[in-house]
C-alpha atoms as a printed R data frame, in Angstrom:
   type eleno elety resid chain resno      x       y      z
1  ATOM     1    CA   MET     A     1 -3.059 -10.474 -3.394
2  ATOM     2    CA   LEU     A     2 -2.434  -7.271 -1.483
3  ATOM     3    CA   THR     A     3 -4.924  -6.402  1.283
4  ATOM     4    CA   VAL     A     4 -4.701  -2.660  1.974
5  ATOM     5    CA   ASN     A     5 -5.912  -0.815  5.123
6  ATOM     6    CA   ALA     A     6 -6.949   2.510  3.566
7  ATOM     7    CA   GLU     A     7 -7.902   4.117  6.799
8  ATOM     8    CA   HIS     A     8 -4.860   6.443  6.662
9  ATOM     9    CA   LEU     A     9 -4.225   6.127  2.765
10 ATOM    10    CA   ASN     A    10 -5.958   8.271  0.013
11 ATOM    11    CA   PRO     A    11 -4.415   7.366 -3.327
12 ATOM    12    CA   LEU     A    12 -7.256   9.236 -5.125
13 ATOM    13    CA   ASP     A    13 -6.337  12.587 -3.550
14 ATOM    14    CA   SER     A    14 -2.740  12.159 -2.624
15 ATOM    15    CA   ASP     A    15  0.043  11.680 -5.241
16 ATOM    16    CA   ALA     A    16  2.347  10.583 -2.406
17 ATOM    17    CA   ASP     A    17 -0.049   7.870 -1.339
18 ATOM    18    CA   LEU     A    18 -0.663   6.644 -4.855
19 ATOM    19    CA   ALA     A    19  3.201   6.349 -5.200
20 ATOM    20    CA   LEU     A    20  3.498   4.598 -1.951
21 ATOM    21    CA   LEU     A    21  0.791   2.142 -2.902
22 ATOM    22    CA   ALA     A    22  2.420   1.620 -6.407
23 ATOM    23    CA   GLU     A    23  5.860   0.904 -4.840
24 ATOM    24    CA   ARG     A    24  4.334  -1.532 -2.395
25 ATOM    25    CA   ILE     A    25  2.620  -3.510 -5.144
26 ATOM    26    CA   GLU     A    26  6.010  -3.565 -7.126
27 ATOM    27    CA   THR     A    27  7.842  -4.849 -4.242
28 ATOM    28    CA   MET     A    28  5.545  -7.629 -3.163
29 ATOM    29    CA   ARG     A    29  7.492 -10.841 -2.390
30 ATOM    30    CA   GLY     A    30  4.737 -13.149 -1.523
31 ATOM    31    CA   ARG     A    31  1.409 -14.354 -2.777
32 ATOM    32    CA   LYS     A    32 -0.578 -12.638  0.000
33 ATOM    33    CA   GLU     A    33  0.475  -9.445  1.914
34 ATOM    34    CA   PHE     A    34 -0.956  -6.836  3.895
35 ATOM    35    CA   PHE     A    35 -0.371  -3.015  3.629
36 ATOM    36    CA   VAL     A    36 -0.964  -0.454  6.509
37 ATOM    37    CA   LYS     A    37  0.361   2.973  5.813
38 ATOM    38    CA   GLY     A    38  3.190   3.647  8.319
39 ATOM    39    CA   THR     A    39  3.836   0.204  9.120
40 ATOM    40    CA   SER     A    40  5.773  -2.838  7.739
41 ATOM    41    CA   LEU     A    41  3.468  -5.751  8.281
């Protein structure tokens, strides 16, 4: 499960944000992870 803080992320209007989110999903290592744009939590 990937929990995403979308406060500074707009994958609907930004191709770069969509690519960033897709990359994060592809590189998940655990069963639960958190994603905040601009950090590595």
